[in-house]
VOKOLGU-828415 format. One record per residue: residue in one letter; x, y, z of N, C-alpha, C in turn. Coordinates in steps of 0.05 Angstrom, whole numbers, plus 5000, padded with zeros to 4 digits. Example, Ala and Ser with C-alpha at 12.3 -4.5 7.8 and 13.67 -1.06 7.14 Angstrom:
% residues 2
A526448865156524649105156526449345156 S525749555142527349795143525850015157 
//
This chain:
% residues 372
M151183007603153083007574150182947551 S149783057535147883027514149182927486 R148682957466149682827433152382887440 G153982707424156482737413157282967407 A155783077389157783357379157283537400 D156083567418155883737443158583707461 V159783537457162383477476164683617460 T164883657438167083767425167784047431 P170184087441170584357455170384597436 T170284787447170785047424173485117425 H174885077449178185137442179584887447 W181884767426182784507435185184537420 A187084347435190284377422191184097420 H192984007402193883767397196883737396 F198383637416201383567411202183297418 N204183157396204782947398207783027388 P209882937396212282987386214482737376 V212482517380213982187375214382167346 R216782087342216881967314216281727315 I214581637296213481357296215081217262 A215980967269217180807245216080527249 A214480387235212580187232213379997210 G212679717214212879537193214779307201 V214079097183215978837194218778927186 G220378827202223278917206224279187213 A222779357221222479647229225179597250 L225179417266227679407290229979397278 E230979377253233079377240233979597238 H231779787232232680127228233680217259 L233380137277234480217306236580417299 P239280317288241380507292241480797274 Q239580827259239781087251238381307263 W236681157291235381387302237081467332 V238381217343239681247365242581397359 Q242681607373245581797371247881647372 P249681617353251981477351254281537383 Q255681377384257881387406256481447439 V253881487435253081547469252481267479 K252881217505252780967518249680937518 V249080687517245780617511245180377536 L242780487543241680277571239580107552 L239979877552237679737535235679587568 V233379717561231579597587229779367574 T229779117588228178927573227778747597 T226378447590226578287604227978027603 A228177867618229877667616229277447597 G226577447584225077327566226377387539 F226377627532227777747508230177647505 S232177697532234877557529234877257527 R233377117534233476817529232376757502 R230676877488230476887465231976997441 G234177127449236277237435235977487422 V233477617428233077877415234578097429 T235778057453237878277468239778247448 D240977997441243877977427242978157404 R240778037391240278247363241278517363 L239278597389239978927392242878977397 L244178817410246778887415248878887392 R247878717371249478737350248778977335 L246878997330245679227318246679507328 L246679587353248279827370250479787370 G251779587377254879537387255079527413 E255379227414255779117445257379297465 Q259379397454260879517472259779797483 R257779917469256480167480254180097497 V253079827504251079797515250279687537 V248779797557248979697582245979547585 V246179277593243379137591242179077621 H239779267624237679147646235579007639 D236178747647233678597636231878467662 R231478567686230678487704227878637710 V226478727690223378837688222178637696 T219978687719218078507723215678647724 P212878427714210578557708209778757727 N208778957719207179257737209979317754 A210879567734213579657748213279727781 Q214879597792215179677820216579897830 L215580057847217280357853219780277861 D220080077880222580037896224379877876 E223479777859225779647846226379877818 V224880037809225680197788227680377803 E226980517827228580697839231280587843 H231380347854234280197856235580177836 A234080147811235480107788236680407774 A234680607778235680877774238180997788 V238580947815240581027829243580877821 S243080587822245680417811246080467786 L244480517767245780557739246480877734 R246881057754247581357748250581357737 D251981227752254781247740255881137720 Q253981067703254580897673254581117653 N253381387659253481557634252081507617 I249981427626247781367594247481597583 G246681517560246781757543243281737525 A242881467523240181397507239381147523 I236681087519234880887532233680767510 V233980487507232280327484230480157505 A227880137501225779997514224679827494 L225079537506224179327488222879187504 G220179137499217778977517215479137515 G214079057538210879117540210879357556 G208079397565208179697585209679697608 S210579477620211179447647214679547640 V214979427617218079537609218879807599 L216679907588216680137574216180387601 D213980337617214380447637216380557655 T218080237663221080297677222980437660 A222680417634224880587619223880937620 K221580957624221281217624221681337652 A220481197672221881267693224781287705 L226381127688229281137690230181357670 S229481447649229681667635230081937660 L228281977671227982157693230182067719 G229681927731231281787752233981837747 L235381707723237881737718238782047713 C237782217717237882487715237582627738 S237482497756236882607789238682547806 T239082737823241382667848239782597868 D237582607871235882457894236682167898 A236782137922236881817926234681667934 H232381777935229381687928228281847908 P229081847884226882077866224282017863 F223581697863220081747864218881717893 G220081527908219281487938218481767946 N220782017940220282277953217282407938 V217382297915214882467902212282327911 F212282047911210081887913209681817946 R211281797963211481717990211481958013 A212882137996213482428019211882688006 G211282627981208882867972209783087962 R213183077951214783237943213383297911 P213683507896212483567873214183437850 Q212883417826214083277803215883477789 T218683507794219783727780222383657765 W221183507744223083357729224483557708 T227383647705228083807692229883677664 E230583457669231883337647231283057645 A231582907622230482617612232382557595 V233582257594235182157579233782067558 P234282137528232681997505231781777501 L229381727504228081407498227581367471 Y228081137467227180967444225480697447 A223180767439221080577450220080337427 I220780077437220079857415218079627433 P215279727425213279537441213079267433 T212879057450212778807439209778757442 T207878907456205478837460203979037445 A201078937435199479117426196979197445 G197779467458195779517484196879767494 T198879777501199479997525198980297510 G200480317489200480517474202580687487 S204080647502205680757521207880917505 E208280787482210380937460210381177450 V207681237451206881537441205881687464 T205781597490204781767512206481917530 P206182107545207982217563207082167592 F206381857595205681757623207581557626 A207981497654208781237662207781177687 T206980867689205580847716207980657731 M208080657762209480507776206680417801 W207780197809206280087832207180047852 D206280087873208280107901207079827918 R208079687925207079447931206579417966 T208479657980208179728001205079838011 T204279997993202280128003199480057979 H200379867964197879767946196679967926 K198780277920197680447908198880477878 K197680517859198380617831199180897832 H201780947822202781227818203381287786 S203081577782203381637751205381837753 L207181787733208882037723207882147697 S208182357701207182527677209282767662 G208782897641209883057626211083057603 E211983217590212883217564215783147556 R217083067581219882987583219482647577 L217082587579216282307582216182157553 Y215182327533214682277511217182137495 P216981907480219581757474220381947449 A222781957444223582097416223081877394 V222981657389222081497370220381227378 A218681137362217680897372217380757347 L218880527348219280327328217380087333 L215680017315213479787317213879587300 D215279367302215279147284213778917295 P211778877281209578697290210978427291 D213378347280214278037283215378007319 L215878217329216578247357213778157380 T211578217366208878087379208177827379 L209377657356208977427350208877237378 S210977237391211477077412210177077442 L207777317437206677387463204577117466 P203777047493202376867495199176927490 L197076787480194376877471193277027494 E193276917521192077077537192977347543 E195777397544197377657546195877847520 T196077687495195377817470192477947476 L190677767487187677867490187878117507 Y189078037534189378297549190678547544 S192678547527193578767510191778887498 A190278727481188378897458186478987472 L184878867497183079027512184079287528 D186679267529187879547540187379777522 A187879667495188479877469184979967469 I183179797470180479777462179380007484 S180479977510179380137535180980417529 H182780407520184480667512182880867495 A181680727477180580857455177480977465 L175980807480173380867489173481037511 E175481037527175881197551176681477539 S177881477516178481807503175581887496 L173981757488171281847480169181967495 W169181837522167381897544169082057561 N170082287546171882477567172082717562 K172182877586171883177580174283297569 N176283157561178183237544178683197515 R175983027506175882947481175783207465 A177383147434177383387417177183207390 P176983387369176683237344178683047340 V181583117341183682957333183482657351 S183582757379183282467390180882267389 S178382407376176182327372176882127344 A177882247326178382067305180281867309 L182881897315184281717327182781447345 A180781557363180381317372178181157357 F176281227343174381097324176080927308 R178481037294179480907280180980717290 A181880737314183380487332180780297332 L178480387345176180187352175580017325 A174980117301174480007279176579797270 I179479897275181579657264181479437289 A181379497311181579307335178779087334 E176479167321174279067325174378817306 R175578867280176178617261179178527270 A181278647273184178497279183778357304 L182078327325183078237350182177897345 P179677907332178477597331180677437311 R181177547292183877407280186077427291 V186877607305189077487321188677217341 L186777257351185477037372185976757355 A185376767334183876537322186776437303 T188576637291191076537281193276747292 P194276687313196376797328198976887318 D199576687296202276667279201676877255 R199776957248198977197228199577407234 V201777477217203977797225201777957215 E200077957195198578167187196378207207 A195378067224193278107244194478267268 R196878117272198578287291199478567290 A199678637260200278847254198579067253 N195978977251192879077250193379187280 M193778997296192079017323194879217334 Q196879197326199579417337198379707328 H196979707302196779987294194380097305 A192079947316189680037334191580117360 S193279937374194080037399195680297401 L196680337371198280607369196580817367 L194080747351192081007351190781067377 A190380857395188780907417191081037438 G193780967434195281137452195481417443 L195581477420195581777410193381917422 A191181747416188581877431188781947462 I189681747478189981847505192381967514 S194482047494195982217497195182507506 Q192782527492191782807492188882787516 T187482587520185982627538186182487566 R188082307568188082097591185981917588 T186181787611183481607608181781637635 A179781477639177181587656176381327672 M173781297676172081187694173280867696 A173380787674174380417671177080407687 H178780637678181280587691181680647719 S179780847732179780907755178580647772 V176580497763175880257776177980047769 S180080047759181479837755184179847777 Y185080027780187380097795187479887820 P185479857836185579657863185379417857 L184879337834184279067826186378957815 T188379127807190979017797192579047822 S192379227836194879237859193879107883 R191379017886190678857914190378567902 C189178547880188078257867189678127853 G191578277841192978177818191678127788 V189378267783188078257762189778377738 P190578237717191478307693190378657686 H191878797678191379067677189379117655 G190278997632188078947609185178917616 L185378657637182178617640180978757664 A182878837682181779007702180479267687 C181679387670180579707658179279597633 S177779347627176279297609173679177612 F172779017638170978817641168479097649 T168579287653166579457658166079607634 L167279567609167379767586163879727574 P162479427571160479347562158379527573 Y158379557602155979737615156780017610 I158880127608159280437608158280467578 L158980327558158480347533155780327524 R154080117533151880127530150080377542 A150680487562149980767570150581027556 N152780987542153981147526154581167498 L153680987487153980947458152581157441 D150681277445149181487426149881707435 R151381757459152482007467155482047457 V156681887454159381917443159581867410 A158081767397157881747373156381977357 E157882117345156482347327156082287298 H155982067290155182037256154181737260 A152481657242151781327240154481157236 E155781207219158581027218160280977245 E159581227262161181207291159181017309 R156581007306155180797319155080557313 T155980527287156180227275158780167289 V160880267293163880187304163080127330 L161780267345161380207371159779997378 A158079967361156379717364157779447360 A159279447340160779227334162779147351 V163879427372165579347386164479257420 L162079367425160179237447159778947442 E158878887417158278607415160978377415 L163378477405166078377410166578377443 L165878567462166178527488164378397503 E161778337496160278197507160877897493 R161877847470162777547469164477487479 L166677607485169177617502168477477530 D165777537546164577477568166777577589 L167677837591169977877611169177877640 G166377927642165377747675166377537687 T165877307667167177127667169677067681 R171477207663174177277661175077337691 M173977557693174677717726174077517743 R172377337746171677177770172876987769 Q175276887753177876757759179476837773 Y179477167777181977227790180377357816 V178077437819176777577842173977577841 S172877577865169677447868168077697868 G165977767858164077947856164078137891 R164377937909163578097933166878217940 E168778167929171678307936171478547915 I170578477894170578767880168678987886 L166578917896164779097907166379167930 G167079057947169179137977171379317969 L172379367944173979597940173079887924 Q170479897931169380137913170680357926 D171280377948172480647962175080697947 E176380507939179380497928179380587900 M176580647888176080647857175780867844 H176781067864176181357853178581537858 A180281397829183181527825182781857820 Q184482007831184082277823184882387792 G183382457783183882547757182282327733 R182182117739180881937722177781957725 I176681957748173682017754172682277741 E174682477744173782717741173782747709 N175382577695175582557663173382487655 F171682277668168782207659167182387650 A165982407626164082557616161082447603 G161282197609158782037606156781987629 E154881827627153181737644153381477655 L152681487683153181197696150481147708 P148881007700146180967708146580757735 G145380827761146180687781148780767795 G150280847783152880987795154580737800 L157080747817158880537816157580267825 P156680277840155679987850154179827833 R151979987817150779827797153179687774 L154679947766156279857741158079637750 L158679577780160579387785158979127782 E156779097792154978887803153878787775 E153379017754152178857731155678717712 S157678857717159678747700160578477712 V160178417730161178167739159477957737 R157077987724155477787723156077587706 
//
């Protein structure tokens, strides 16, 4: 891969059907989007129920027509999602509202497919028995992200984790695009500082991964660079003053733009490395997919930047990542030796192939340098 200008394809296409509404108080506008009279499944966590946000949504939508599923746990588990899909099928759900972070949105997306299936094991038969993904219907989904990181509110992907096999699985397809994404920065204020950081790192990873990517195109690149420019300024402010809603809104904006970018390109090397670290070692996804970014970015900065202003943005992002000392944070979860021992599991199909950059010294050197 040579200069950034050389990676722009001769032919490219861009499609994203998600309607986006953002701003303080955006949650209050939910009823205007959700079709009236249909039964609604609210997918969230017990924490939002305890804090009263679930009750707020029940009042907005009408309590009598809402079924609440608030048992979502971190890193959506295949068996748990499948059980929920089968047990909720007789509820005649006509819309799903997802309130939460990436795991909630992933769960809701999977349920939007699973509720329309008659299979007793809709996900197990795909990911364990090897059947093809042939989803013909999906329940309309309304996504309300409460973290600034995954960008799942605007992507056609959902992730599930299989604790039996320690594998990560991906659902994908246009039916997984939410109908509407509502971004209310007030909902991110309660997120603890460490989760705020790791969510933001996930967003930064998405933006960078869409740049050193064989599927990169002019629109995705513009989205990614704008996301990075915003995140580089917003993240330090959020960490310094986490109750400042303006900084939270900016970080949410950056996450959205990065999500729009990967909705076209998917992810690449850094995410391929991350999956076994999360599934086997419990490393938070945002940290697992970002600790290798400084090394990859140093090796490819001049290759993915087409203009001086883009190089300036990337240099500022690199400085921020180095200042966060991600290698030290990784060693709080897993040793360097353990990381090197998982190399054989770091070749995720599709992610490695998407990587269009250079990796001096290959995977071993990437890992060694990243955990120093």
